[in-house]
N, C-alpha and C positions, 0 to 999 in steps of 0.2 A: 365396201366402199357406198360413200354417199352418191342416191343420183339428183341431180338437179330436176325441179318442176319442169314442166312443158318448158318447151323454146318459145318464148312470147317477147321477142324484143323490145319492138314496142310497148306493150304494154308495163316491162320490166326498166328498161332502161332511158326511155325518155321523160324528162320530168315533168310531168303533169299533172294536174288535179285531180285528174279524172285517169283510170285505164282508158290506154288506146287499144278500142277492140273495131273498130271501124275508118274508113279512109277518110272520110266529114270532120271525126276528130284528129284524125293527121295535118289535114289541111288548114285547121283551126289552131291546131296547134304552131303550127311554118306559119302563120299569120302573125299571131302574136309575136311571135319571134321576129319575124320582119317589121312589122310597125312599131318593134322597140327602136331597128334600126334606120327609120324611116324609109326603109324597100318597099316596091310594091308588092301587093298579096297576091297569093300565090296563084297562077287559073285554074279554074274549073270547070272540070270534062264539060261538054253541051250534048254528048252521044254516046254510044257504043258501036263499035265496030266488033261483031261477031268473026270475022275472018280471022282475024289478026290475035295472036295469041301472045302472051307472056310465061314463062316457067319457074315455079315459085323453084329455089334451089337456096341450100343451109352453106353463111359463113361466117365462120367463126364463131359458131353456135346461133347466129340470126337467119330466120328464116327473111331470104332477102329475092326480089327477080327484076332482069335485067331491062332495061327500054326493048321494046321489041320490035321499036321503030327507029332503034342502031344507034341512039343518041350517043350511048356511052356510059348512063346516068344506070345507077342501079337503086332500088327503095327497098329499107325496110319495110313486109306486109304485115298487117294488123290480123292477128288471130280468123281464122274462118272468113277472110277477102275470097270473093270469088271474082274480081277485075282489077286489072290493073291500072292505073293514070301515070301520067309521065309528066310530072310538073318541069322537068325542065325544058322538055323539046312542045310541050303544048299537045301529045299525042302524036305527032308527027307533023305537027302543028293543022292537024286536023279536029283538034278538040275530042277528042274522040277513044275513051280507053278500050283496054284488049279485054280476050278474056283470061284469066288466069287458071294455069294447070298445075294442079298437086301432081305428087306423085301416088305410084300403089303404092298400098303396104305400111301410111304414115306411121300406127302404133308402131310396130317391129323396126323400123329407120331410128323411128324419135327417140326408141327407150336402146337402141343401136348407139346414137348419138352420144348421148345423153354420158353413155359408160363410158365416153373419152376427155381430158380436159376441153375447155371452150376452143382453146386456139389449135385442135385439130380437130375439130368439128367443121367437115366440109363434105358436103354433096350435093351434085353429081362430081368426082374428080372434076381437074382442071379437062384433060383430053375429052370425057365424055360430055362437058358440056354442048359443044356442038351436037355431038349425037343425039342428045334430050330433044334440044330445038328442031332436028330431023327426023325424031320419034326412030330415029336406030337402035339397035342392040345395046346396050351400056355394057362395061367391061364387067369382068366378074367380082373384082371388086366392090362397083358400085352397087350390082345386082344381089350380091349377098348381105350389104347394109340392107338393102330390102326384104332381107328375109327369103329370100329366091336362093334354089336350091344351083350350086354352080359345078 
């Protein structure tokens, strides 16, 4: 069975002249697309709120994070990102970034997910998404994907 390269959706799937590895590159990419259609540029962060947290999760093989301010948007995560910025609600209207929390046991989780077809690569499961943000225990399946004993 062939195992895909590490899950780096932003770097692999977005058509860009250079790999997207930082938020600034992602915003520049969005700006270039918006400018082509005469739309305003995306807002940029003006500060950081360390008390606000976003949680990385996998959706169809892509690392994403949901807006921690609750606007309903989700964004692809550049590899190695340590903060989250929502261009839809501009950080809840405050203009701040949020701390980005990655799951523990990333190597084991990535290896387990990559053994599945992309359409089946989801983590955590739908019922555990709220638990992840609340710091509660995940279900046995989600813990098992991380290599924990269940």
